[in-house]
C-alpha positions, -999 to 999 in steps of 0.1 A, spaced: 29 198 77 62 217 81 67 230 117 72 268 118 68 292 147 33 299 134 23 263 130 39 252 162 18 279 181 -14 265 166 -9 228 175 -15 214 210 12 193 227 -7 160 219 -8 168 182 -45 178 180 -54 211 164 -66 239 185 -94 262 174 -82 281 144 -80 319 151 -81 346 126 -68 381 129 -95 407 130 -86 441 114 -101 475 109 -108 491 75 -71 501 72 -59 465 79 -47 473 114 -50 443 137 -77 448 164 -82 413 178 -88 377 170 -119 355 164 -125 318 159 -125 310 121 -161 298 118 -175 325 141 -157 352 120 -176 339 89 -211 339 105 -234 367 93 -228 396 91 -192 385 92 -162 400 110 -136 418 90 -104 397 91 -71 393 73 -69 369 44 -46 362 14 -51 351 -22 -24 336 -44 -22 335 -82 5 313 -96 14 310 -133 34 285 -153 61 294 -179 34 296 -206 15 323 -186 -13 299 -176 -30 304 -143 -32 275 -118 -67 272 -104 -81 248 -79 -114 232 -72 -120 232 -35 -125 198 -19 -161 186 -14 -154 181 23 -147 218 30 -174 235 51 -171 267 32 -176 269 -6 -170 231 -13 -166 220 -48 -163 254 -64 -133 266 -85 -111 294 -73 -76 309 -75 -44 290 -69 -47 292 -31 -64 314 -5 -67 314 32 -60 332 64 -27 340 82 -25 329 118 -25 358 143 9 374 141 19 355 109 30 376 80 6 373 50 35 364 27 46 336 50 10 323 53 6 324 15 37 304 9 29 279 37 -7 273 25 3 269 -11 27 241 -1 2 225 23 -27 225 -2 -9 220 -35 25 205 -26 43 232 -45 66 261 -35 65 291 -58 97 299 -76 87 335 -74 61 352 -51 54 389 -50 29 411 -32 2 425 -55 -17 449 -32 -48 444 -11 -85 444 -16 -114 446 9 -147 429 2 -179 416 17 -192 385 -2 -221 364 13 -221 328 1 -257 318 -5 -250 281 -5 -235 280 30 -249 311 45 -214 322 55 -199 356 48 -165 365 35 -158 399 51 -121 402 43 -91 424 40 -72 404 15 -35 405 7 -28 395 -29 2 376 -42 13 367 -77 41 343 -87 55 315 -108 53 277 -103 77 253 -120 66 220 -105 35 199 -109 9 203 -81 6 174 -57 -27 184 -40 -39 174 -6 -72 156 -13 -87 170 19 -82 205 6 -83 203 -32 -106 183 -55 -89 191 -88 -65 216 -104 -61 230 -139 -37 254 -157 -58 278 -178 -53 306 -203 -75 337 -200 -98 322 -227 -101 288 -210 -108 306 -177 -136 326 -193 -151 294 -207 -149 275 -175 -162 305 -155 -193 306 -177 -202 269 -171 -188 259 -137 -193 273 -102 -166 296 -88 -160 310 -54 -180 342 -46 -147 361 -41 -129 349 -72 -136 377 -97 -130 404 -70 -95 391 -62 -86 384 -98 -96 419 -109 -77 435 -81 -46 414 -89 -47 420 -127 -22 449 -128 4 427 -110 -5 397 -131 0 416 -163 34 428 -151 43 392 -143 30 375 -174 35 401 -201 16 395 -233 -3 364 -220 -37 383 -223 -45 387 -186 
């Protein structure tokens, strides 16, 4: 993993990871504290900062990922290109670029803010709750994904029609349609007549 001020602050001196902290926010997205990651997702959930990334190839196809089976939250389901949580004090844009590289081995050739969305999605399978103030990003990717197998089970580039077909037959994350719908205006601006 690349060492940045944010990642350096979240690794102990002997190389083992400290407890992962999330930034708690109020309804306006103003930081009000921190909480340990798993604790923030325990019912009823604590509102925290998150991000969601939607990357497209030159044909206007969306890169989606299947979450690795080993993940404690929503394992094995399909979702958007990348999603996660900034470290406390880390800019959402920086976190989005960092996690996209960590999970998929790609750096977007373009990444732009696409607004925010607030939601509360319980996950029936795990019993955890996504209570998030989510920063959305859209962009372009011009290199092949090289996923980290601990994070990502599979990837696919899909057209809107292929996504609809896959969504009808395969499990997707509880938050996927919420973040996709919120990002659609920026996606359409980015992809033009690709049908999004």
